[in-house]
Backbone bond lengths (Angstrom), bond angles and torsions (degrees), N, CA, C in turn:
res aa  C-N    CA-C-N  psi(-1)  N-CA   C-N-CA  omega(-1)  CA-C   N-CA-C  phi
1 X - - - 1.464 - - 1.521 110.27 -
2 X 1.325 115.98 146.82 1.446 120.34 175.91 1.516 108.63 -119.33
3 X 1.329 114.70 165.86 1.451 118.75 -179.63 1.510 111.24 86.01
4 X 1.343 115.62 -171.75 1.468 120.23 -178.47 1.520 111.75 -61.39
5 X 1.316 114.99 151.51 1.460 119.87 178.31 1.518 110.30 -62.98
6 X 1.317 116.18 139.89 1.463 122.13 -179.03 1.524 109.47 -84.62
7 X 1.334 118.21 124.29 1.467 120.41 -177.73 1.529 111.94 -74.11
8 X 1.342 115.11 141.98 1.458 122.03 179.35 1.527 109.07 -124.70
9 X 1.309 116.60 127.29 1.462 122.21 173.71 1.516 108.44 -111.30
10 X 1.332 116.63 126.76 1.454 121.57 175.59 1.528 108.56 -95.26
11 X 1.328 116.06 128.76 1.463 121.93 178.91 1.521 108.37 -109.51
12 X 1.331 116.07 115.73 1.452 121.62 -178.11 1.516 111.30 -121.35
13 X 1.310 114.49 -175.34 1.455 120.40 -179.11 1.511 110.96 133.08
14 X 1.323 116.23 155.44 1.453 120.59 -174.21 1.527 110.61 -70.94
15 X 1.324 115.14 164.54 1.460 123.00 -179.37 1.532 111.40 -51.85
16 X 1.328 115.63 130.79 1.457 120.56 175.92 1.510 115.44 83.56
17 X 1.327 117.81 6.41 1.466 119.94 -178.04 1.521 112.89 -76.55
18 X 1.337 117.55 -18.99 1.459 119.86 177.77 1.516 114.65 114.34
19 X 1.324 117.96 21.88 1.467 120.27 -178.47 1.531 111.62 -61.80
20 X 1.324 116.25 -45.04 1.464 120.59 -179.27 1.524 111.26 -63.71
21 X 1.314 117.09 -41.87 1.463 121.22 178.60 1.525 110.33 -61.64
22 X 1.322 116.58 -40.35 1.463 120.51 178.08 1.525 110.71 -63.88
23 X 1.328 116.81 -44.65 1.461 120.18 -179.74 1.524 111.11 -59.90
24 X 1.319 117.10 -45.82 1.468 119.97 178.48 1.522 111.32 -60.78
25 X 1.327 116.83 -39.46 1.463 120.30 177.53 1.527 110.86 -62.00
26 X 1.329 117.19 -43.38 1.464 120.67 -178.64 1.529 111.06 -67.98
27 X 1.327 117.55 -36.82 1.461 120.30 176.62 1.527 110.88 -61.75
28 X 1.319 116.72 -36.47 1.458 120.82 -177.82 1.527 112.98 -78.89
29 X 1.315 117.07 -32.72 1.467 118.64 -163.88 1.519 115.69 -117.58
30 X 1.317 119.60 -10.26 1.466 119.22 -171.86 1.518 113.40 -76.30
31 X 1.344 117.75 -29.82 1.453 120.27 -175.03 1.515 113.19 74.54
32 X 1.328 117.20 8.29 1.460 122.42 -179.60 1.521 110.40 -103.66
33 X 1.328 115.30 158.13 1.463 120.49 170.71 1.523 107.03 -85.90
34 X 1.315 115.52 102.49 1.462 121.85 -173.98 1.517 111.51 -102.07
35 X 1.321 114.99 147.02 1.458 121.38 164.89 1.515 106.70 -111.92
36 X 1.333 115.97 124.21 1.456 121.58 179.99 1.525 107.91 -107.02
37 X 1.324 116.71 124.52 1.460 121.43 179.98 1.524 109.25 -113.52
38 X 1.330 115.61 130.73 1.461 121.65 -179.22 1.520 109.00 -134.98
39 X 1.331 115.78 160.39 1.462 119.90 178.09 1.527 111.78 -62.63
40 X 1.330 115.94 -41.91 1.456 121.31 178.79 1.514 108.74 -151.98
41 X 1.325 115.84 146.51 1.451 120.12 -177.49 1.518 112.43 -59.68
42 X 1.335 115.87 -33.29 1.453 119.40 -177.99 1.512 113.12 -61.95
43 X 1.334 116.19 -22.12 1.462 120.25 -179.85 1.518 112.20 -83.77
44 X 1.343 117.16 -6.16 1.459 120.70 -177.60 1.527 109.71 -130.66
45 X 1.319 117.50 80.83 1.466 120.11 179.05 1.522 110.58 -74.09
46 X 1.322 115.45 82.92 1.458 121.08 -177.87 1.532 109.44 -62.88
47 X 1.311 115.37 139.32 1.464 119.56 177.75 1.529 109.45 -50.13
48 X 1.336 116.46 126.28 1.463 120.39 -171.43 1.530 112.99 -61.27
49 X 1.314 117.57 -31.39 1.453 118.24 -177.80 1.518 113.00 -73.37
50 X 1.336 117.66 -7.74 1.454 120.88 176.85 1.526 112.15 -87.78
51 X 1.335 117.52 -20.13 1.455 121.49 -170.94 1.523 110.57 -84.49
52 X 1.349 115.73 130.17 1.457 121.51 178.72 1.524 111.75 -102.45
53 X 1.344 117.44 -35.67 1.464 120.96 -179.08 1.513 109.25 -157.43
54 X 1.354 115.93 154.55 1.450 121.14 179.71 1.525 110.03 -138.08
55 X 1.327 116.15 145.11 1.451 121.37 165.42 1.519 107.39 -142.57
56 X 1.333 117.83 -167.15 1.463 120.12 -172.87 1.520 112.74 -67.55
57 X 1.316 117.93 -29.35 1.458 119.91 -172.14 1.517 113.83 -113.27
58 X 1.332 117.67 -13.78 1.457 118.76 -169.54 1.522 110.60 -148.36
59 X 1.313 115.50 141.40 1.461 121.76 170.30 1.522 107.46 -114.96
60 X 1.324 116.59 126.19 1.464 120.87 175.65 1.512 108.63 -91.91
61 X 1.322 116.06 132.42 1.456 122.65 -173.11 1.521 108.63 -120.85
62 X 1.304 116.57 147.45 1.461 120.57 -178.99 1.521 111.09 -55.41
63 X 1.329 114.54 148.09 1.459 119.59 -178.98 1.510 113.77 87.18
64 X 1.346 117.43 10.72 1.451 120.30 178.33 1.513 114.44 82.23
65 X 1.338 117.56 15.92 1.467 121.09 179.50 1.524 110.08 -93.16
66 X 1.327 115.59 159.81 1.458 121.34 177.68 1.522 109.28 -138.37
67 X 1.332 115.51 157.79 1.454 121.46 175.34 1.517 107.65 -127.43
68 X 1.316 116.71 131.33 1.454 122.02 -175.67 1.525 110.29 -125.69
69 X 1.329 116.85 138.67 1.463 122.52 176.14 1.520 108.34 -92.78
70 X 1.337 116.91 125.83 1.463 117.83 -176.73 1.517 114.85 -108.03
71 X 1.307 119.11 -14.73 1.461 120.69 175.21 1.513 112.75 52.92
72 X 1.338 115.85 -128.57 1.468 120.88 -177.06 1.522 112.99 -91.23
73 X 1.333 117.39 -8.11 1.464 119.64 -175.99 1.523 109.55 -119.83
74 X 1.308 115.13 77.56 1.455 121.11 -175.72 1.525 112.08 -64.69
75 X 1.325 116.93 -43.78 1.466 120.64 -174.92 1.520 110.67 -64.49
76 X 1.332 117.14 -45.05 1.461 120.57 179.90 1.518 110.84 -62.25
77 X 1.325 116.80 -43.56 1.460 120.44 179.45 1.525 111.35 -65.24
78 X 1.312 116.32 -36.56 1.461 120.70 179.65 1.518 111.15 -64.02
79 X 1.328 116.85 -44.60 1.456 120.34 178.10 1.533 110.88 -65.29
80 X 1.317 115.73 -37.99 1.457 119.78 -179.00 1.518 111.45 -66.34
81 X 1.316 116.87 -41.32 1.461 119.33 -175.83 1.524 111.24 -69.50
82 X 1.313 118.12 -32.38 1.462 119.63 177.83 1.524 111.23 -71.10
83 X 1.337 116.78 -26.21 1.464 120.64 176.33 1.525 111.19 -80.39
84 X 1.335 116.47 -36.91 1.462 121.45 -177.49 1.524 112.38 -75.69
85 X 1.318 116.70 -28.34 1.462 120.32 -174.94 1.523 110.06 -130.18
86 X 1.326 117.04 71.23 1.480 119.04 178.82 1.521 110.78 -65.56
87 X 1.312 115.31 156.91 1.460 119.69 178.27 1.504 114.07 85.25
88 X 1.325 118.04 13.32 1.458 120.64 177.16 1.522 110.65 -67.26
89 X 1.315 116.17 152.54 1.459 121.48 175.85 1.521 112.59 -96.82
90 X 1.337 116.91 -30.33 1.460 119.31 -169.93 1.528 108.47 -163.15
91 X 1.327 116.36 148.45 1.457 121.99 174.78 1.525 108.98 -114.80
92 X 1.335 116.10 130.84 1.457 122.35 171.22 1.519 107.74 -106.44
93 X 1.307 116.71 126.31 1.455 120.40 177.68 1.518 108.27 -117.26
94 X 1.331 115.78 109.04 1.457 120.54 -179.87 1.524 109.18 -88.33
95 X 1.312 116.54 120.00 1.456 120.81 179.63 1.522 110.13 -85.26
96 X 1.322 116.17 164.97 1.458 119.61 176.43 1.526 109.28 -70.75
97 X 1.325 115.85 165.05 1.458 120.54 -175.66 1.510 114.59 -66.42
98 X 1.323 118.00 -16.68 1.465 120.26 -179.53 1.519 111.75 -112.78
99 X 1.334 117.85 5.16 1.463 121.02 -179.34 1.523 111.16 -79.45
100 X 1.321 115.27 158.01 1.462 121.96 175.79 1.527 107.62 -99.12
101 X 1.330 118.46 106.03 1.470 120.96 -170.14 1.522 114.22 -62.85
102 X 1.335 116.93 -31.17 1.460 118.92 179.57 1.513 112.43 -63.68
103 X 1.324 117.30 -34.05 1.465 121.22 178.25 1.522 110.39 -67.16
104 X 1.340 115.86 -37.88 1.462 119.84 177.22 1.523 110.35 -64.56
105 X 1.317 116.38 -46.57 1.458 119.93 179.76 1.529 111.28 -60.95
106 X 1.331 117.20 -41.21 1.457 120.78 -179.29 1.521 111.33 -60.56
107 X 1.325 117.43 -38.47 1.461 120.68 -179.54 1.522 111.66 -69.60
108 X 1.342 117.11 -29.40 1.460 120.56 -179.15 1.520 112.39 -72.95
109 X 1.310 116.64 -29.47 1.460 120.44 -172.61 1.525 112.51 -70.61
110 X 1.331 117.11 -10.94 1.457 120.15 177.00 1.529 111.88 -86.02
111 X 1.313 118.20 -5.78 1.460 121.93 -176.04 1.522 110.38 -92.77
112 X 1.318 116.23 132.29 1.455 121.05 178.91 1.521 110.48 -64.81
113 X 1.321 115.58 143.51 1.452 121.06 174.30 1.508 114.63 84.86
114 X 1.349 117.78 2.75 1.449 121.22 179.30 1.521 110.17 -124.05
115 X 1.317 116.47 151.57 1.463 120.03 173.02 1.527 108.71 -140.36
116 X 1.302 115.56 144.78 1.457 119.95 178.01 1.514 110.93 -73.19
117 X 1.316 116.59 128.78 1.459 121.02 179.71 1.520 111.97 -108.44
118 X 1.325 116.85 2.11 1.454 118.66 175.77 1.520 112.57 134.76
119 X 1.323 114.80 157.85 1.456 122.56 175.04 1.523 107.70 -113.90
120 X 1.325 115.78 120.72 1.463 122.76 177.66 1.526 107.27 -107.32
121 X 1.323 116.94 124.75 1.459 121.05 179.33 1.526 108.95 -116.03
122 X 1.327 115.11 124.98 1.458 121.53 178.20 1.523 109.79 -84.87
123 X 1.323 116.39 137.91 1.463 122.21 176.37 1.525 108.56 -128.61
124 X 1.312 116.40 129.72 1.464 122.47 -179.43 1.528 109.17 -79.41
125 X 1.332 116.30 111.42 1.462 119.98 -177.77 1.513 112.24 -59.46
126 X 1.336 116.50 -27.26 1.458 120.03 -176.83 1.525 113.39 -87.20
127 X 1.349 117.44 -10.75 1.451 117.29 -173.78 1.507 117.55 -144.66
128 X 1.331 118.82 -3.53 1.463 120.69 -173.48 1.524 112.50 -61.77
129 X 1.324 117.37 -40.18 1.467 118.76 -177.87 1.525 111.30 -68.82
130 X 1.320 116.67 -40.90 1.464 120.36 178.69 1.526 110.97 -65.79
131 X 1.342 116.20 -41.59 1.462 119.68 178.76 1.520 111.17 -63.48
132 X 1.321 116.26 -43.63 1.461 120.25 -179.14 1.521 112.33 -67.39
133 X 1.334 117.34 -22.08 1.462 120.76 179.63 1.524 111.96 -78.06
134 X 1.345 116.56 -14.08 1.466 120.95 177.05 1.524 108.62 -70.99
135 X 1.324 117.27 121.11 1.466 121.21 -174.03 1.523 112.63 -60.06
136 X 1.336 117.10 -25.66 1.458 120.31 179.13 1.532 112.23 -78.37
137 X 1.317 116.86 -19.15 1.461 120.91 -173.66 1.522 113.86 -113.91
138 X 1.312 117.22 -12.46 1.471 121.08 -174.56 1.515 112.32 -51.64
139 X 1.320 117.00 -48.58 1.466 120.54 -176.63 1.523 111.24 -64.73
140 X 1.337 117.08 -42.87 1.461 120.48 -179.85 1.520 111.27 -62.40
141 X 1.329 116.92 -47.11 1.475 120.26 -179.36 1.520 110.77 -61.72
142 X 1.329 116.80 -44.65 1.458 119.30 -178.45 1.522 111.68 -65.16
143 X 1.320 116.97 -40.13 1.466 119.82 179.44 1.522 111.05 -66.56
144 X 1.319 117.57 -37.88 1.461 120.10 176.17 1.524 110.68 -62.10
145 X 1.319 116.02 -46.83 1.468 120.01 -179.42 1.514 111.38 -65.38
146 X 1.330 117.32 -37.74 1.463 121.09 -179.99 1.531 111.68 -61.30
147 X 1.324 116.56 -30.25 1.465 120.80 -177.14 1.527 113.09 -80.78
148 X 1.310 117.61 -10.71 1.467 120.98 -171.27 1.520 112.01 -74.99
149 X 1.326 114.95 134.84 1.463 120.72 164.03 1.526 109.15 -83.82
150 X 1.321 115.62 -35.24 1.457 122.66 176.62 1.525 108.37 -136.27
151 X 1.323 117.10 130.37 1.465 121.86 172.82 1.520 108.00 -102.32
152 X 1.321 116.43 125.63 1.462 121.37 175.06 1.524 107.53 -97.62
153 X 1.315 116.83 109.89 1.461 122.51 177.92 1.521 107.01 -83.84
154 X 1.321 114.49 92.38 1.465 121.34 -170.44 1.533 111.37 -88.91
155 X 1.334 115.21 166.80 1.467 123.22 179.62 1.529 111.52 62.30
156 X 1.343 115.23 33.92 1.466 119.91 -178.76 1.522 111.86 -62.92
157 X 1.333 116.28 -21.22 1.467 120.04 -179.43 1.517 112.87 -79.24
158 X 1.323 118.07 -8.82 1.463 121.17 -175.58 1.520 113.67 -95.24
159 X 1.322 117.45 -0.20 1.463 120.15 -178.50 1.527 109.76 -126.46
160 X 1.316 114.97 155.84 1.466 120.39 177.40 1.524 110.11 -67.97
161 X 1.321 118.03 151.78 1.471 120.86 -178.13 1.522 113.37 -53.08
162 X 1.337 117.71 -40.66 1.462 119.04 -178.91 1.526 111.79 -68.96
163 X 1.343 116.89 -32.83 1.468 119.67 176.86 1.525 110.82 -71.56
164 X 1.327 116.07 -38.11 1.465 119.78 177.40 1.524 110.50 -62.86
165 X 1.338 116.21 -42.87 1.464 120.27 178.24 1.528 111.10 -62.55
166 X 1.340 116.63 -39.13 1.460 120.52 179.51 1.527 110.63 -66.38
167 X 1.342 117.33 -38.60 1.460 120.82 179.01 1.515 110.61 -69.25
168 X 1.319 116.44 -37.93 1.463 120.01 176.87 1.524 110.31 -61.97
169 X 1.308 117.63 -43.57 1.463 121.59 177.58 1.525 110.88 -63.76
170 X 1.323 116.38 -41.20 1.473 121.42 178.09 1.527 110.58 -59.14
171 X 1.331 116.26 -44.02 1.464 119.97 179.02 1.524 111.59 -63.75
172 X 1.323 116.47 -42.71 1.464 119.75 -179.30 1.524 111.24 -64.11
173 X 1.332 116.41 -32.01 1.461 119.83 176.53 1.526 111.54 -71.63
174 X 1.336 116.51 -34.73 1.464 120.50 -175.51 1.533 112.93 -86.95
175 X 1.328 117.48 -28.15 1.471 120.64 177.56 1.523 108.77 -135.55
176 X 1.319 117.27 67.93 1.466 120.15 -178.13 1.523 111.48 -59.74
177 X 1.321 115.59 135.95 1.459 120.99 178.16 1.513 114.51 90.03
178 X 1.334 118.06 -15.21 1.456 120.60 179.09 1.535 109.82 -77.97
179 X 1.326 116.15 137.72 1.456 120.31 179.95 1.527 110.09 -71.22
180 X 1.320 116.83 132.29 1.457 122.70 -179.21 1.528 108.75 -117.72
181 X 1.331 116.00 126.35 1.459 122.39 -179.64 1.522 108.03 -120.44
182 X 1.308 117.46 124.70 1.457 120.64 178.67 1.531 109.83 -86.35
183 X 1.336 115.21 148.26 1.462 119.46 -177.58 1.511 110.72 -150.11
184 X 1.332 114.77 155.05 1.454 122.97 170.84 1.520 107.81 -119.35
185 X 1.322 116.54 129.80 1.470 122.35 179.19 1.525 111.85 57.92
186 X 1.331 117.20 31.69 1.460 121.70 176.10 1.513 114.62 68.00
187 X 1.318 117.81 18.14 1.460 120.42 -176.48 1.527 110.60 -91.78
188 X 1.325 114.20 103.59 1.463 122.29 177.86 1.518 107.23 -130.25
189 X 1.309 117.54 142.67 1.456 121.20 178.65 1.529 110.57 -52.84
190 X 1.336 118.76 122.67 1.467 120.45 178.21 1.519 113.23 -55.77
191 X 1.322 117.16 -32.31 1.463 119.56 179.49 1.519 111.62 -62.69
192 X 1.308 117.23 -29.95 1.456 120.50 179.86 1.526 110.88 -73.12
193 X 1.313 117.41 -39.86 1.455 121.07 -172.44 1.521 113.87 -90.76
194 X 1.332 117.36 -30.55 1.457 119.38 -169.75 1.516 114.84 -110.50
195 X 1.291 118.12 3.42 1.461 118.38 179.26 1.510 112.69 66.26
196 X 1.327 116.85 26.51 1.462 120.32 -179.04 1.513 111.87 -85.61
197 X 1.320 116.09 25.83 1.461 120.60 177.36 1.527 108.68 -66.62
198 X 1.319 118.11 132.93 1.462 119.40 -177.18 1.520 111.73 -61.64
199 X 1.329 114.82 135.88 1.456 120.55 177.73 1.519 108.74 -100.25
200 X 1.332 117.27 119.13 1.467 119.69 -174.33 1.521 113.03 -71.79
201 X 1.320 116.14 140.86 1.456 122.52 171.66 1.522 108.19 -120.82
202 X 1.297 116.01 163.12 1.454 119.59 -176.64 1.526 110.31 -56.31
203 X 1.325 114.66 132.73 1.449 120.07 179.81 1.510 114.25 88.95
204 X 1.338 117.07 -6.78 1.455 120.81 179.09 1.520 109.14 -107.01
205 X 1.293 116.14 126.68 1.455 120.23 178.58 1.522 110.17 -74.88
206 X 1.323 116.00 136.89 1.457 120.78 179.54 1.515 109.42 -89.01
207 X 1.314 116.14 125.20 1.459 120.43 173.67 1.507 108.54 -129.86
208 X 1.312 116.60 144.29 1.454 119.88 179.36 1.512 110.35 -115.04
209 X 1.335 116.31 147.03 1.450 119.31 176.11 1.522 108.96 -154.23
210 X 1.292 117.06 159.92 1.455 122.55 176.86 1.521 107.44 -156.70
211 X 1.331 115.74 175.72 1.450 117.42 -177.97 1.523 110.21 -82.21
212 X 1.337 116.39 -169.48 1.463 120.50 -169.08 1.520 113.86 -64.74
213 X 1.323 118.19 -23.02 1.461 120.58 -178.44 1.518 112.71 -85.80
214 X 1.323 116.75 -10.82 1.455 120.51 -170.98 1.528 111.52 -121.35
215 X 1.296 113.63 161.10 1.465 121.59 176.66 1.515 106.94 -132.65
216 X 1.316 116.58 147.54 1.461 118.94 -178.80 1.521 111.27 -133.84
217 X 1.305 114.29 152.08 1.458 123.18 175.26 1.525 108.13 -139.92
218 X 1.318 115.65 154.80 1.457 120.21 176.43 1.518 108.89 -118.63
219 X 1.323 116.74 122.10 1.458 121.63 174.19 1.526 108.48 -85.00
220 X 1.334 116.41 138.93 1.467 121.60 -179.02 1.530 110.36 -123.94
221 X 1.329 117.82 74.25 1.467 118.65 178.17 1.526 110.80 -73.42
222 X 1.310 116.13 109.49 1.460 120.58 -176.73 1.524 112.29 -83.30
223 X 1.331 117.09 -23.06 1.460 122.09 -179.53 1.523 109.77 -105.51
224 X 1.345 116.93 156.21 1.471 119.99 177.00 1.533 111.12 -58.43
225 X 1.326 116.05 136.50 1.461 121.76 179.43 1.519 108.89 -132.69
226 X 1.315 115.70 166.33 1.461 121.49 175.27 1.531 107.51 -78.95
227 X 1.317 116.46 103.90 1.459 121.11 -174.30 1.521 112.00 -63.53
228 X 1.327 116.46 -34.78 1.463 119.59 -178.77 1.528 110.42 -67.31
229 X 1.321 116.91 -43.71 1.457 120.63 178.62 1.527 110.24 -62.48
230 X 1.333 116.30 -42.90 1.458 120.18 -179.11 1.528 110.93 -66.41
231 X 1.331 117.11 -44.86 1.462 120.51 -179.45 1.520 111.20 -62.05
232 X 1.323 116.27 -43.05 1.461 119.67 179.45 1.523 110.48 -63.88
233 X 1.318 116.98 -39.67 1.461 120.24 178.68 1.514 112.68 -64.90
234 X 1.338 116.77 -38.32 1.453 120.77 178.11 1.527 111.63 -66.38
235 X 1.326 116.21 -39.28 1.467 120.55 -175.41 1.518 112.48 -81.14
236 X 1.322 116.25 -39.90 1.458 119.86 -170.51 1.517 113.44 -103.40
237 X 1.309 117.53 -13.91 1.453 119.98 -179.90 1.515 111.80 -72.95
238 X 1.297 116.15 163.09 1.466 122.19 -178.17 1.524 108.98 -88.08
239 X 1.343 115.58 64.02 1.462 121.38 -174.87 1.518 113.16 -103.28
240 X 1.320 116.79 -12.74 1.456 120.01 -175.34 1.514 112.75 76.29
241 X 1.349 118.51 17.24 1.456 121.93 -179.68 1.523 110.96 -76.87
242 X 1.329 115.26 146.64 1.452 121.53 172.59 1.525 110.28 -111.18
243 X 1.320 115.78 -35.89 1.459 120.09 -175.19 1.526 110.00 -148.44
244 X 1.328 116.19 145.53 1.462 120.87 173.99 1.515 108.55 -152.93
245 X 1.321 115.32 146.23 1.460 119.32 -178.44 1.522 109.45 -161.52
246 X 1.328 116.12 136.84 1.451 119.28 177.76 1.512 112.31 160.79
247 X 1.337 114.99 -169.75 1.464 121.43 -171.56 1.530 111.60 -118.19
248 X 1.324 114.27 146.72 1.455 120.89 171.47 1.527 108.00 -131.48
249 X 1.336 116.97 147.15 1.464 119.71 -179.54 1.526 112.00 -72.03
250 X 1.341 115.10 143.55 1.460 121.63 178.89 1.526 109.73 -99.34
251 X 1.322 117.29 151.65 1.461 119.31 172.52 1.525 109.92 -59.77
252 X 1.307 117.10 133.48 1.451 120.64 178.94 1.512 114.33 86.93
253 X 1.317 117.69 0.62 1.460 120.60 177.48 1.513 113.07 109.56
254 X 1.306 114.28 162.58 1.457 119.55 -178.62 1.518 112.20 83.85
255 X 1.306 115.68 -179.13 1.457 122.27 -176.08 1.524 110.94 -131.84
256 X 1.314 114.41 155.38 1.461 121.54 169.23 1.523 108.23 -112.37
257 X 1.320 115.85 136.48 1.458 121.42 175.91 1.521 108.94 -94.44
258 X 1.329 115.54 123.15 1.468 122.32 177.00 1.523 108.47 -105.60
259 X 1.328 115.46 131.71 1.460 120.39 173.98 1.524 108.82 -131.46
260 X 1.317 116.02 130.72 1.467 122.04 -179.60 1.519 108.32 -126.65
261 X 1.328 116.14 127.19 1.461 122.71 174.11 1.516 107.02 -127.30
262 X 1.335 116.47 109.92 1.457 118.50 -175.36 1.517 109.94 62.00
263 X 1.329 115.65 -122.89 1.468 120.10 178.44 1.525 112.06 -101.71
264 X 1.328 117.23 8.24 1.470 120.91 178.73 1.524 109.35 -99.72
265 X 1.321 116.40 142.07 1.453 119.76 -178.69 1.521 111.12 -141.04
266 X 1.336 115.54 153.88 1.457 121.69 174.12 1.522 108.81 -138.30
267 X 1.314 114.82 152.61 1.470 121.98 174.30 1.523 107.04 -132.52
268 X 1.318 117.01 131.93 1.458 120.36 177.76 1.522 109.76 -142.71
269 X 1.321 115.34 156.35 1.451 120.46 178.80 1.519 110.58 -68.32
270 X 1.313 115.54 145.65 1.462 121.19 176.69 1.528 107.33 -136.27
271 X 1.313 116.34 167.11 1.459 120.16 178.81 1.516 111.29 -72.40
272 X 1.325 115.08 -177.29 1.466 119.15 -177.89 1.519 111.83 -99.30
273 X 1.350 117.59 14.70 1.466 120.19 -178.37 1.521 112.43 -91.08
274 X 1.327 116.42 10.04 1.461 120.07 -177.21 1.524 110.65 -109.26
275 X 1.314 115.01 140.39 1.458 119.84 173.85 1.527 108.95 -82.37
276 X 1.343 117.34 144.67 1.462 118.59 179.14 1.522 111.59 -66.08
277 X 1.302 116.21 140.24 1.452 121.67 178.52 1.509 110.22 165.62
278 X 1.327 116.99 131.57 1.461 121.92 178.51 1.524 108.29 -123.08
279 X 1.328 116.21 115.87 1.458 121.45 176.71 1.526 108.14 -82.10
280 X 1.323 116.56 124.65 1.466 122.68 -176.88 1.528 109.40 -121.31
281 X 1.321 116.38 127.61 1.465 121.56 -178.72 1.518 109.10 -121.28
282 X 1.319 115.82 131.63 1.459 120.78 178.55 1.514 111.18 -140.94
283 X 1.301 116.22 165.09 1.458 121.50 176.17 1.526 109.63 -71.23
284 X 1.316 116.86 133.49 1.463 120.16 -177.78 1.523 112.30 -56.04
285 X 1.325 116.36 -36.36 1.460 119.92 -175.30 1.516 112.89 -66.04
286 X 1.326 117.68 -25.70 1.471 120.32 -174.89 1.520 113.51 -125.25
287 X 1.320 117.60 -5.72 1.463 121.20 -176.20 1.523 110.39 -67.52
288 X 1.320 116.10 136.44 1.466 121.57 -178.67 1.535 108.54 -122.00
289 X 1.335 118.53 84.44 1.468 120.78 -177.49 1.523 113.50 -60.24
290 X 1.339 116.95 -35.92 1.468 119.56 -178.61 1.526 110.91 -62.95
291 X 1.333 116.25 -45.10 1.454 119.66 178.72 1.524 110.98 -66.72
292 X 1.327 115.80 -34.57 1.460 119.84 176.57 1.520 110.77 -62.14
293 X 1.320 116.72 -44.46 1.456 120.12 179.11 1.526 111.09 -62.17
294 X 1.338 116.80 -39.91 1.467 119.31 178.67 1.531 110.59 -64.32
295 X 1.324 116.12 -37.92 1.452 119.37 178.08 1.509 110.93 -64.68
296 X 1.328 116.31 -36.39 1.442 120.64 -179.17 1.511 113.95 -71.81
297 X 1.333 117.28 -12.20 1.463 121.59 179.10 1.515 111.30 -96.38
298 X 1.336 115.89 45.52 1.463 120.75 178.08 1.523 109.34 -66.27
299 X 1.310 114.20 152.00 1.454 118.15 176.29 1.531 110.28 -62.88
300 X 1.325 118.16 133.28 1.472 120.24 177.81 1.529 110.45 -58.70
301 X 1.340 115.47 153.47 1.460 120.34 177.41 1.513 109.46 -119.23
């Protein structure tokens, strides 16, 4: 592969948590050219009105998206799909309900031309605690949750408010520090899950937006800053952030690209054709814009 590395998001979670519903939502709403990889087509009943063509190995979906069955040979199928469908924006890899998503992500990172964009784990608000209490499943559920950069607490509309609050507390006890996003029918802002936050370039104004559950702000560091310190503060600080992405100026010229997914962060060198700006998205209930602004006012370096 040539060009920038293609981002891959692994979607995990136990059987019935809503992975398929989430995938269909992202196909409809992301505006990206997605490749969706599943163990078998039968496990992903894609909304029929999205499908344009089908054959034995590939389903073509409206908007330039594709769905590929990978079976037992995930790596081979992954390489094939990038050759068959050039120009993709993002790959979604849906794991089976009993798979450990972190292991899948680890295997992908050895492949040229790909980069991990995060592990999203779905949790059924109506059943996750009961499932985890099953002695045969406890270890699997905990390992899945441990691998998550973001946990989507799905089916929030199917439980009473006090039960939802109890499940949220249970999750925070079992995966402290992991970002938790509540959802109904798998509907979560694609920008939160897929890193599709706009990256500013010179001459382009940076604007942030999110859906009704989220709030966004854009930091505009005009002076060179320590990108590592800033990235760590965005990921590990008590800001209520779920996602952040953008550029900050480096001492001596050029830019650093900061990417934050949940509590994980990366910093990498970028060219000088980008305008400074970091789009930050957080849950309205916990987002602290004032503290975010203070963090963005780091001493120049």
